[in-house]
C-alpha positions as CSV (number, residue, x, y, z in Angstrom):
1,M,17.0,18.8,17.1
2,A,17.2,15.5,19.6
3,P,14.7,14.6,22.3
4,T,15.7,15.7,25.3
5,L,14.8,14.2,28.5
6,P,11.0,15.6,29.4
7,D,10.5,14.8,25.8
8,V,11.2,11.4,26.2
9,A,10.1,11.2,30.0
10,I,6.3,12.7,28.3
11,N,6.4,10.7,25.4
12,S,7.0,7.1,27.4
13,A,4.1,8.3,29.9
14,T,1.9,8.7,27.1
15,N,2.7,5.2,25.5
16,L,2.4,3.6,29.2
17,L,-1.5,5.3,29.2
18,N,-2.0,3.7,25.8
19,L,-1.1,0.4,26.7
20,R,-2.8,0.7,29.9
21,D,-6.1,1.9,27.8
22,I,-5.4,-1.2,25.3
23,V,-5.3,-3.7,27.7
24,M,-7.9,-2.4,30.1
25,D,-10.1,-2.7,26.3
26,R,-9.2,-6.1,26.4
27,A,-9.7,-7.1,29.5
28,E,-13.6,-6.0,29.5
29,E,-14.3,-7.7,26.1
30,E,-12.8,-11.3,27.9
31,A,-14.7,-10.4,31.2
32,C,-17.6,-10.2,28.5
33,R,-17.0,-13.2,26.9
34,E,-16.8,-15.2,30.0
35,I,-20.2,-13.7,31.2
36,V,-22.1,-14.8,27.5
37,H,-20.5,-18.5,28.1
38,R,-22.2,-18.8,31.3
39,I,-25.8,-17.9,29.9
40,P,-27.5,-21.8,29.6
41,M,-28.1,-22.3,25.9
42,S,-31.8,-23.3,25.4
43,E,-32.6,-26.6,23.6
44,K,-34.3,-24.7,20.8
45,L,-31.2,-22.5,20.3
46,R,-28.7,-25.6,20.8
47,N,-30.8,-27.8,18.3
48,F,-30.7,-24.9,15.4
49,A,-26.8,-24.3,16.1
50,E,-26.3,-28.4,15.8
51,E,-28.8,-28.0,12.3
52,H,-26.8,-25.0,10.4
53,G,-23.5,-26.5,11.3
54,R,-24.6,-29.4,9.5
55,R,-26.3,-27.2,6.9
56,Y,-22.7,-25.8,6.5
57,D,-20.7,-29.2,6.6
58,R,-23.2,-30.3,3.5
59,V,-22.9,-27.3,1.9
60,A,-18.8,-26.9,1.7
61,E,-19.1,-30.8,0.5
62,G,-20.8,-29.9,-2.1
63,R,-23.7,-31.9,-1.3
64,D,-26.1,-29.2,-0.8
65,V,-26.7,-26.4,-2.3
66,A,-26.7,-23.0,0.4
67,V,-30.3,-22.2,1.3
68,P,-30.4,-19.4,4.0
69,A,-31.6,-21.2,7.6
70,S,-34.5,-19.9,9.6
71,D,-33.6,-17.7,12.0
72,P,-35.5,-18.9,15.1
73,S,-35.3,-15.8,16.6
74,P,-36.2,-12.2,15.8
75,S,-33.2,-10.4,16.2
76,H,-31.2,-11.9,13.6
77,G,-29.4,-14.4,16.0
78,R,-29.2,-13.1,19.2
79,P,-30.7,-15.4,21.7
80,S,-34.4,-14.0,22.8
81,A,-35.9,-14.0,26.2
82,N,-38.7,-16.5,24.7
83,L,-36.3,-19.1,24.0
84,T,-36.9,-22.2,26.0
């Protein structure tokens, strides 16, 4: 059975609504990412990130063994309010 004009119109409208939801989700995610980037990083967290990067480089080059870095925050990587 061939699609009729109302079928095509309904399918087009459905596709547009689905695309709109996808675009809105992406815009939401981008806005959240920009907000998070505006939060200043504490010196303690900055130092932890730098040391973690250096350790990762040493492990990747084979100059160090992979030992889990100590996490400065109790929230498993997410900065807490007391990191100043």
